[in-house]
N, C-alpha and C positions, 0 to 999 in steps of 0.2 A: 322749542319742541321738547328739549330735555326737561325743562322746568314743568311743562305740562304733564309729561309722563310721571315725574316725581309726585306732582299733586294728585294724579290719578292713583298711583300706588299708595300714597299716604291716606287718601280717602277710602280706598278699598280696605286697607288695614284697619282704619278706625271703625269701619262699619262691619268688620268681621268677615269680609268677603275675600280676603287674601289667603287662599289655601296653600299656595306654593310661591314662595319668594325666591328669585334667583338673581345672581350677579356673576360677573367674571372677575378673576384676579390673576395677576401675573405670577409666574413661577419661573425658576431657572430652565424649565423644559418647554415653556410656552403657556398660553392662557388656559386656566382651569375654569370650568363652569361649576358653580356651587348652587345648590337648591336646598331650601329648608321649608318644613311645614311648621305649624305651631308647636309640634312635639320635638323637633330638632332637625339636624342636618340629615337629609334623605338621599342626596346625590352629590357626587363629586365626579365630574367628567374630565378625563385626562385630555391633553392636547391632541392625542391620536384619534379622538372620537369627534364626530360631528355634533356641534352644540345644538343645531336645529333638531336633529334626531333625538338628542337627550331631552329637549323640551317637549317634543311630541310624545315621547315615552311617558314623561311626567303627566302630561295632560290626559293621556289615555289611562295610565295605571293609578294615578293619585287623584287628580282633579283637573278639569279644564280651566280652572281659575289659576293660571300661572302668570305671575306679574313680575317684571324686573323691579326689584326693591333692594338695592345694595345695602342700605342701612341695616336691614334685618340680618345681613351676613357679615357685618363688620367684625364681630368677634371671631368668627371662623377665618376670615381673611387675615386678621391680626395674628392668630395662632399659626396659620400656615406660613406667614412671613417669618415668624420667630423660628419655626421648625427648619425652614430652608436656610436660615442664618445660623443653624446649630445652637440655638439658644432655648429650645423647647424639646423636652424628651417625652412628654406625655400630653396628649390633647385632652382638654377638659371642656368638651362640648356635648350638649344633649344630642342624641342620635335617634332618628326615626327609622326603625328596621322594616317598615312595611313593604319594601321592594324585595324582600327575601322571605322565604317560607320553608317550613319543615326542616329537612336535613340541611339545606343551604343556610338557613338562619343559624342553626347550631354551628355550622362551619365558620361563618363570618364572626359570630360571637367568640369562638375559640381563637380565631385570628386576632380579634380585638384585644385579647388578653396577652398576646406575645409582647414581652417587654422590649423597650427601645434597646437597640444594639444586640439583640439576640435573634436567632432564627429557629425555625422548626421545619421538619420535613412534612410532606403531604401525608405520610403515614401517621405521624404524630398528631396532625390536625384531624384526620379521620377518626383516630382513637379518641381524641378530646371531644369530638362531636358525637361520639357514641357508637361508631361502627368502624372498627379497625380494618375491615375488609373493603370499605368504600373509598379506597384511595383515589380512584379515577373520579368518582363523584365529588370528592373533596377538591380535586384539581379543577373540576368544572365550576364548583361553587366559588373558588378563588377567582376564576376568570369572570364570573358574573357579579363579583363584589361591587355593589353600587356606590361605595364610599372609600375607594382606594386612598392610600396615604394615611388618612385618619384611621381607617380599619386596615392595618398595614399588611396587605397580602404580599407586598414585596419582600416580607420577612419569611415567606414560605419557599423552601428549596426542595429539590429532589433529594432522595436518599443518596448519600455519598457527597452531598454539597454542591452538585451542579445547580445552576440558577433556575432552570425550568423556564416557563413562559412568564410574560407580563404584558398586560394590556397597553401599557405605555411604551413597550419595547424593552429589550434587554439592556440597552445602554442606560435607560432611566432606572431600571431595577438595580443595576450595578451601582449607579451613582447614589441612589438612596441608601443602599447598604453601606457604601463607603462613608457617606455623611454620618451615619450612625455608628461607624466603627465596627460594623459586623462583617466587613469584607475588606481585606487589604487591597490596595490599588494593584491592578494587574498590569 
């Protein structure tokens, strides 16, 4: 059965019918769902999210042609492994931003520019995105980030240094910041 699905995915890819490829990969926090279009990584779903719902969202918002094709995500999975092993400080992956629009897109692009091992406040991110008064909207955009970890919303903290929220849960946010040396072990 697995071989038949791989042949189907390979054929769809060869015929240009593979709009969204997806695969899962292990992480220290549980399985991650990755999805890519021909333009780049479009979705990274954390273990706290339902993979079926993520795939349904992709089918609805990107294309109904969503096919499991792990080979198309090998490089993303390799880089994530290196990141979790503390051997990668900057992802070098093409990204597809189509799941964000307007101010939210400006926010996630600002987040994407936060260097490894550093943090920014929600206020700083709102300012970088062009509206220093839209702090709550920046927080909402962080929560809706479709490519967490690679677009490091875990590096965004409340003013004063409190962790704030995180879709993967605060223990995951804290662990990612500790991995990067941006937060001392508590």
